N, C-alpha and C positions, 0 to 999 in steps of 0.2 A: 644127328645133331644139325647137320647143314640144312636138311629139309625143314627141321623145326625152326631154325633161325630165319629162314626165308619166309615161312608162313607167318611168323609173329614179328616180322620186321616192324620197328616203331613207325616207319613212314610208308607203309604199304597202302597205296591209294587205290588198290583194286577192290577193297572191301565195299560192299553195297550197303544200302540203308538198313536192310534186314539184319545184317551182321551186327551193326551198332545197337540196334534194339535188343537183339538177343544177348549181347555182351552186358548191357546194363540191367537186363531182366524185365524190360518193358514189353508187354504182350501186344502183338498186332492182331486185330480181329481177322478171323479167317473167312467168315460169312456174315452177310448183313442180317441183323435182327430187326424186329418191329420197333424196338426202342431206338435203334440207330437211325432208322428211317424217319421216325417222328422227330428226333432231335435235329437231324439235318434239315428236315422240312421247316421246322419252326425257326431254326437258325438262319436259313436263307431268307425266310419271310422278314425276320428282324433286320437282317442286313439290307434288304430292299427298302424298308422303312427308314433305316438310318441314312442311306444314301439320299433318298428323296427329301427327308426332313432337313438335312444339312445343306442340300442343294437349294432348298427354299430359303434358308438363311443367307446363303451367298448371293442369291438373286436379289433378295430384299435389300441387302447392304449395297449392292451395286446400282440398283435402280432408284433408291430413295436418297436424294441429295442431302437429307438431314443426317445421314449416316456417314457422310464423306469426311471422316476425321480419323486420326491415327488409331484411336482406341477401337473403333469399329472395323477398321481394316485388319487389325490384329485379331479381333474376334472372328472376322470372316475367314482369316487364315486358319484359325483354330477349327472353324467349321469345315474347312477344306481337309484338315488333318483327320477330323471325325469321319468325313466322307471317305477318305482314303482308308480309314480303319474298317469301315463297312465293306469296302472292296476286299481288303486283306482277310477279313473274317469269312467272307463268301468264298474266297479262294481256298482258305483253310478247310471249310466245310466240304468243298468239292475234291479235296485231296487228303481225306482222313479215313479212318476205319480200314477196311480191307484194301482200299486204294493206296494206303501208305506203302505197302510192300512193292508196288509197281513204280514208285517214284525213283528217279535217278537222284544222285547226291546233289546235282545242280538244281533240280526241281525242289528238293527238300530245303535247300538253303534259301531259295527264292521265297518259298512259303514262310519261312521264319523271318526273312529280311523284311517282308511287307509288314508284319506285325511290329518288328523293331522300329521301322521307319515311322509308322503311325504314332507309336508311343513317344518316341523322341521328339517328333514334330509337335505333339500336344504339350509335352513338358516345356519345350523351348518357347512355344507361344505363350504359355501361362507365365513363364519367367519374364518374357518381354512385356506382357501386360502389366505385371507387377512393377517392373522398373518404370514403365510409362506412367502408371498411376501414382507412383511415389514422386515422380518429377512434377506432375501436375497438381496433386493434392497438397503437397507441401507449400506450393505457391497459391493454393486455393483457386486454381483455374479448372474450367471444365475440360479443356482439351489441350493436348501438347502442341507446342509450336514446331514440332518436327515436320519437315517437308515431305511431300509425297515421294520424292525420289529416295529419301532416307528410309522411309517406311518400306518401300518396295525392295530396297537393298537389304534391309533387315529380314524381310520375309524370304528373300532368296538365300541368305546366309542360313536361316533356320532350316530350310529344306536341304541345303547342301550338307550341313552337319548331320541331319537326320539320315540322309542317304549314306554318308560315310559310316555312321554308326551301324546301319543295317548291313553294310557290306563287310564289316570287320570280321565277323565269324567265318564267313565263307572264304575270305582271302588268306588270313594267317592265324587267327585266334580261334582254333578249333582243337578237337582232341584226336585228329587222325594220326598224329605222330606221338600221342601219349594216351593210350587207351584207358589207363587208370584215372585219367582226368575227365572222362566222359560224364556228362550230366545224365540223370535219370529222367528228367522231364523233357529235355531236348538232347537226345542221345549223341548227336554230332557236335554239340557245343561244348566248349571247355568250361569246367566248373569255375575256374578262376575268372573267366570272362563274365559269367553270370553274377559272381560276387561283385566284380567291378561295376557292372551295369546296374545292378540293384542298388548298391550303395550310392552310386552317382545320382540316380533318380530320387532315392529317399532323401539324400542330402539337399537336392534341389527343392523337394517338398518343404523341408524344414526352413530353408532360406525364404521361400515364398510366404510361409506362415508367419515368419518373423517380420517380414516386410509389411504384410497386411496388418499385423498386430500394431506395429509402430504407426502406420497410417491411421488406424482407428483411434489410437490413443491421442495422436496429434489433432485429428478432426474433432474429437470429443472435447479436448482442452480448448481449442479455438472457438468451438460453438458455445461453451459455457462462459467464455470471456468476451464474446462478440457482442456488438450492439444489436438491439432488437429492431433495427431498420428492416422493413419488409423485403426489400430487394436483397439485402445481405443474407437474411434468413432463408429466403427462397433459393439463393445461389448455393448456400451451404447444405441445405436439405437435398438439393439435386445431386451434389457431390456425394453425399452420404448414401443416397439411393443407388447411385451407380456403383459405389463401392460394395454395397450389399449384394447387388446382382453378380458382380465379378467374384465376390467371396463365395457365393453359392456355387458358382461354376468350379472354383478351386476346391471347395469342400466336397462336391460330388466327385471330382476327379480323384482326390486323395482316397475317399471312401471306396471307390470302385477299383482303383489300381493298387491300393496298399496290400490287400491279401495276396495278389499275384506276385508283387515284388518281394514280399516277405517269403513266399513259397520258393521263389527263385533263389533268394539269399540262403535259405535253409538247405536247399538242394545243393548249392555251390559249396556250402561249408561242411555239410554232413554226408552228402552223397546218398547212398541207398538207405542209410540210417534215418533219413528225414521222412521217408515214406511219402514223398511229395506227389507221387502218381495217384495216391488215393483221393486227393482233393484238387488236383490241378485243373480238372475240367470245370469244377464249380467256380474257381477263381477266374477262368477264362470267360465264363458266362457273365459274371459280375462286371468284368472289364469291358465286355462287349456292350453292356447296358449303358456305360458312360457315354458312348457316342450318340445315344438317343436322348440323354438327359439334357444336354445343353439347349437344343431347340425348345424343349418344354420349359426350361427356366426362362429363356428369352420371351416366350409367349406369356408366361405368368407375370413376369416382372416388368416388361417393357411394353407400355401401351402403344407406342409408335410402331414397334416391331410387330405387334399383334395386328394392328390395323393394316400394316404393309402386307402381312401374310394373307389377310382376308382379301385385300385388293388384288393380289396376284392370282389367288384361287378363283376369285370372281371373274377376272379377265379371261382365265383359261376356260372357265365354264361358258362364258359368253361366246368366245371364239369357237368352242365346240358346237354350241347351238347354232351359230351363224353358218358353220360349214354344213351342218345338217340341213338348214333351210336352203342353202345354195344348191345342194344336191337334190332337193325335193323338186319334182316337176311343177308343183303348184306354186312354189315360192321362187322359181328361178329368175323371174323378171322383177321381183320386188326389191327395193333398195335395202341396203344394210341398215340396221337400227342405228339411230343417231347416238345412242348411249355407248356403242362400242368404239366410237372415235376417241373416247376418253382413255382407252387402253393404250393408245399410241402416244398420248401426251406424256410429259414428264410426271413422275410419281408425286412429287411434292406439290404439284398443281392439280392432281386428279384424285387424290385419296378420298376426300369428301369435304364439302364446304363447311360442315360442322366442325371438323378438326381445325380448319383455318380460323374460325371464329373463337375457338377455345383458347388457342395458344398463339402468341406472337413470336416466341423465341423457340430455340431448338428444344424438341421434346426429348427428355432423358428417361432412362429406366425408372419405373416406380413413381413417376410424377403424373 
């Protein structure tokens, strides 16, 4: 009896990752299959695209002075969260399958924490964007009067909260002291934590949907009772277009993450009876796609963002071509093309002269 009580001690921290997987009945692959190799290869390719696409969004917002407003800073911070998600998924791909059994508990917790941090950062950024839009749209302004210092402080707080939420399971809210509370999807996580985390995120979704619904109702009411003055109508249409873009981002996020959160909620409530392991991988793939959706939405909805993307890519291609010409013995003494000097100038003066003739004001999504 003494031996049995020592082995099954409620807080025996000597158990490894494999023990918890066996305890909840989640199988760890013994050998690599062709299917596993294809999945990991495609997954890492998608992660690379996610990182590059969101990095392009961040560079575009930082270089184009027309995007230097609170709403775009928050969207840039959301792109940083998506970029971080791409890194988190890549780390997951490199520590899954047969590699799972080789992980220490610390490495396993880090793998899960990266995913938690990226999701929390995305949700917090969406909530901040919703509050910012509510503040500006109710007063029918394009941009918030929030200072850059406050925006930076808000973004720091978002990442601080995200990191704390990511560290919670590894620090105290896990099942190492209560094996009956272990999750089947994440065997070292507490089922009660998964319920708390899923409910918190789902509640945040509903709050954001309610906020945007109120904003749309208000804008529609104001538009129907507004004067038909050209400037007023253009201003209101710009606000509506921006709202549509942000709503598409929110809708894509909810669609991509809702299955995964519901799966975690069912796993937390029902445990093995939920059979969550049968479809958790599909939910993870859908969630990973969300990090790639936002840059696509910006490209389709925001003309200025699309032009900025083209400008950045053109400058990179020109620099690559210039480097090749410099290395060529035939072109070594030839001067640099005059057109490459435009890449050094500020973006809002070098995008193209056609853009400057078309618009005299800030270019907004969908305009």
